[in-house]
C-alpha positions as CSV (number, residue, x, y, z in Angstrom):
1,M,0.0,0.0,0.0
2,K,1.3,3.5,-0.9
3,I,0.4,5.0,2.5
4,K,2.9,7.8,2.2
5,E,1.5,8.8,-1.3
6,Q,-2.0,8.5,0.0
7,N,-1.4,10.9,2.9
8,K,0.4,13.4,0.6
9,A,-2.6,13.2,-1.8
10,K,-5.0,13.9,1.0
11,N,-3.0,16.9,2.2
12,L,-2.7,18.3,-1.2
13,R,-6.5,17.9,-1.7
14,K,-7.2,19.8,1.5
15,K,-5.1,22.7,0.2
16,G,-7.3,22.9,-2.9
17,H,-5.3,21.0,-5.5
18,S,-7.2,19.4,-8.4
19,L,-7.1,15.6,-9.1
20,A,-5.0,16.3,-12.2
21,E,-2.5,18.3,-10.2
22,I,-2.2,15.7,-7.4
23,S,-1.9,12.9,-10.0
24,R,0.9,14.8,-11.8
25,L,2.8,15.8,-8.6
26,L,2.8,12.3,-7.1
27,G,3.2,10.4,-10.4
28,V,0.1,8.2,-9.9
29,S,-2.9,7.6,-12.0
30,K,-5.9,10.0,-11.7
31,S,-8.2,7.0,-10.8
32,S,-6.0,6.2,-7.8
33,T,-5.8,9.8,-6.8
34,S,-9.6,10.0,-6.9
35,L,-10.0,6.9,-4.8
36,W,-7.5,8.2,-2.2
37,V,-9.1,11.6,-1.7
38,R,-12.8,10.8,-2.0
39,E,-13.3,11.0,1.8
40,V,-11.5,14.3,2.2
41,E,-13.7,17.1,3.5
42,L,-12.9,20.3,1.7
43,S,-13.0,23.7,3.4
44,P,-14.9,26.5,1.5
45,K,-11.5,28.0,0.6
46,A,-10.3,24.8,-0.9
47,K,-13.6,24.3,-2.8
48,N,-13.4,27.8,-4.3
49,K,-9.7,27.2,-5.3
50,I,-10.6,23.9,-7.1
51,L,-13.6,25.5,-8.8
52,A,-11.5,28.5,-10.0
53,K,-9.0,26.1,-11.6
54,F,-11.8,24.0,-13.1
55,T,-13.4,27.2,-14.6
56,A,-10.1,28.5,-15.8
57,G,-9.4,25.2,-17.5
58,Q,-12.8,25.3,-19.2
59,I,-12.2,28.8,-20.5
60,A,-8.8,27.8,-21.8
61,S,-10.3,24.8,-23.6
62,Q,-13.1,26.9,-25.1
63,E,-10.6,29.5,-26.3
64,T,-8.5,26.8,-28.0
65,K,-11.6,25.4,-29.7
66,R,-12.7,28.8,-30.8
67,K,-9.3,29.5,-32.4
68,Q,-9.5,26.1,-34.1
69,T,-12.9,26.9,-35.4
70,L,-11.8,30.2,-36.8
71,V,-8.9,28.6,-38.6
72,K,-11.3,26.0,-40.2
73,E,-13.8,28.8,-41.2
74,F,-11.0,30.8,-42.8
75,E,-9.9,27.7,-44.8
76,A,-13.5,27.1,-45.9
77,L,-13.8,30.8,-46.9
78,K,-10.7,30.6,-49.0
79,S,-12.0,27.5,-50.7
80,A,-15.4,29.2,-51.4
81,E,-13.6,32.3,-52.8
82,S,-11.6,30.0,-55.1
83,V,-14.7,28.3,-56.4
84,L,-16.6,31.5,-56.9
85,A,-13.7,33.2,-58.7
86,K,-14.2,30.7,-61.5
87,F,-18.0,30.8,-61.3
88,I,-19.7,32.4,-64.3
89,P,-23.5,32.7,-63.6
90,D,-25.1,32.7,-67.0
91,T,-28.9,32.9,-67.5
92,D,-29.4,29.1,-67.5
93,I,-27.4,28.6,-64.3
94,Q,-29.3,31.4,-62.6
95,K,-32.6,29.8,-63.5
96,I,-31.5,26.4,-62.3
97,L,-30.3,27.9,-59.0
98,C,-33.6,29.7,-58.6
99,A,-35.5,26.5,-59.3
100,I,-33.5,24.4,-56.8
101,I,-33.9,27.0,-54.0
102,Y,-37.6,27.3,-54.7
103,Y,-38.0,23.5,-54.7
104,C,-36.3,23.3,-51.3
105,E,-38.2,26.2,-49.6
106,G,-41.1,27.2,-51.8
107,N,-44.7,25.9,-52.1
108,K,-45.0,23.0,-54.6
109,V,-48.7,23.3,-55.3
110,V,-48.6,24.8,-58.8
111,K,-52.1,26.2,-58.8
112,D,-51.2,28.5,-55.9
113,G,-48.5,30.2,-58.0
114,I,-45.2,31.3,-56.4
115,R,-45.1,31.2,-52.6
116,F,-41.7,31.3,-51.0
117,T,-41.5,31.7,-47.2
118,N,-38.4,32.0,-45.1
119,S,-36.9,33.8,-42.1
120,D,-33.4,34.1,-43.6
121,P,-33.0,37.6,-45.1
122,L,-30.0,36.5,-47.2
123,L,-32.0,33.6,-48.7
124,I,-35.0,35.8,-49.4
125,A,-32.8,38.4,-51.2
126,T,-31.0,35.7,-53.1
127,F,-34.1,34.0,-54.3
128,L,-35.7,37.2,-55.5
129,K,-32.5,38.3,-57.3
130,L,-32.5,35.0,-59.2
131,F,-36.3,35.1,-59.7
132,R,-36.1,38.6,-61.2
133,S,-33.2,37.8,-63.4
134,S,-34.6,34.5,-64.7
135,F,-38.2,35.6,-65.5
136,K,-39.8,38.7,-66.9
137,I,-42.2,39.6,-64.1
138,D,-44.5,42.5,-63.3
139,E,-43.1,44.0,-60.1
140,N,-46.6,45.4,-59.2
141,R,-47.9,41.8,-58.9
142,L,-45.4,40.8,-56.2
143,R,-46.9,40.5,-52.8
144,G,-45.4,40.0,-49.3
145,C,-46.8,38.8,-46.0
146,I,-44.8,39.0,-42.8
147,H,-45.3,36.3,-40.1
148,L,-44.6,37.7,-36.7
149,H,-44.9,37.0,-33.0
150,N,-46.8,39.4,-30.7
151,Y,-43.6,40.8,-29.4
152,H,-42.6,42.2,-32.8
153,N,-43.3,45.8,-33.9
154,K,-45.3,45.5,-37.1
155,E,-44.1,48.7,-38.7
156,T,-40.4,48.0,-37.9
157,Q,-40.6,44.5,-39.4
158,L,-42.5,45.7,-42.4
159,K,-39.8,48.2,-43.2
160,F,-37.1,45.6,-42.7
161,W,-38.6,43.0,-45.0
162,S,-39.7,45.6,-47.6
163,K,-36.1,46.7,-47.9
164,I,-34.7,43.1,-48.0
165,A,-37.2,42.0,-50.7
166,R,-37.2,45.4,-52.5
167,I,-41.0,45.3,-52.6
168,P,-42.9,48.4,-51.6
169,S,-44.6,48.2,-48.2
170,S,-47.9,49.0,-49.9
171,Q,-47.7,45.6,-51.7
172,F,-47.6,43.7,-48.4
173,I,-50.9,42.2,-47.2
174,K,-52.0,42.1,-43.5
175,P,-49.3,40.5,-41.3
176,Y,-49.9,37.1,-39.8
177,I,-49.4,37.0,-36.1
178,K,-48.3,33.7,-34.6
179,K,-49.4,32.6,-31.2
180,N,-46.7,33.1,-28.6
181,S,-46.8,32.8,-24.8
182,G,-44.5,35.7,-24.4
183,L,-42.3,33.7,-22.1
184,Y,-39.7,33.1,-24.8
185,K,-38.3,35.8,-27.1
186,K,-35.9,34.7,-29.8
187,E,-33.3,37.5,-29.9
188,G,-32.5,38.8,-33.4
189,Y,-35.4,36.9,-34.9
190,Q,-37.0,39.1,-37.6
191,G,-40.0,36.9,-38.2
192,C,-40.7,35.3,-41.6
193,V,-41.8,36.7,-44.9
194,S,-43.9,35.0,-47.5
195,I,-43.2,36.2,-51.1
196,R,-46.1,35.6,-53.5
197,Y,-46.5,35.9,-57.2
198,A,-49.6,34.7,-58.9
199,D,-48.3,32.9,-62.0
200,T,-48.9,29.1,-62.4
201,K,-46.8,29.0,-65.5
202,I,-43.7,30.1,-63.7
203,A,-44.5,27.9,-60.7
204,R,-44.8,24.9,-63.0
205,E,-41.6,25.8,-64.8
206,L,-39.6,26.1,-61.6
207,K,-40.9,22.8,-60.2
208,I,-40.3,20.8,-63.3
209,L,-36.8,22.3,-63.9
210,A,-35.7,21.5,-60.4
211,L,-37.1,17.9,-60.7
212,E,-35.5,17.3,-64.1
213,F,-32.2,18.7,-62.9
214,M,-32.1,16.4,-59.9
215,K,-33.1,13.4,-62.0
216,K,-30.1,13.9,-64.2
217,G,-27.8,13.5,-61.2
218,L,-29.1,10.0,-60.4
């Protein structure tokens, strides 16, 4: 039995040393250290000392992970920039992109015309840019409907989505207010916007183009 090491471990624990520190100082396994000191009663001062070290270790670990994530994101960014530098978005490619995005997030019932709903401002702006460049549309026929919670300011959100979509606020119909208990508020959430364009021909073209494109990849 390593009585001498056990006594040293207990004394170190009483002074506020962590299991990892004791294990390293005595040259024994962490499992043995844990077993030796499990009956040791810690003073408030020792507990705070151990907690502070544990918290500091967590912070250091999180900071290391954050730096690793930033490096990975930078590498992904450089890769994306390399791909986009060679990307030439001709009319056909833009229409295919528009169709794929619409098939993923838009309404697939052709008789309802175009209905594209999302909460991501960048996706809304991108879809509308592709939609406008791919088809000859009547801007006056575009309609918007914002979906909000009761904690949203209607006028503020209307101005926000009108600017993102580049659709006059006068072309937005009455907002749809979702039921919300008021206990939870999602910070930064701008609500959703539904973009509508009554044209079954374009809706059908988008749907079939997306389907045929995907079938070619099988």
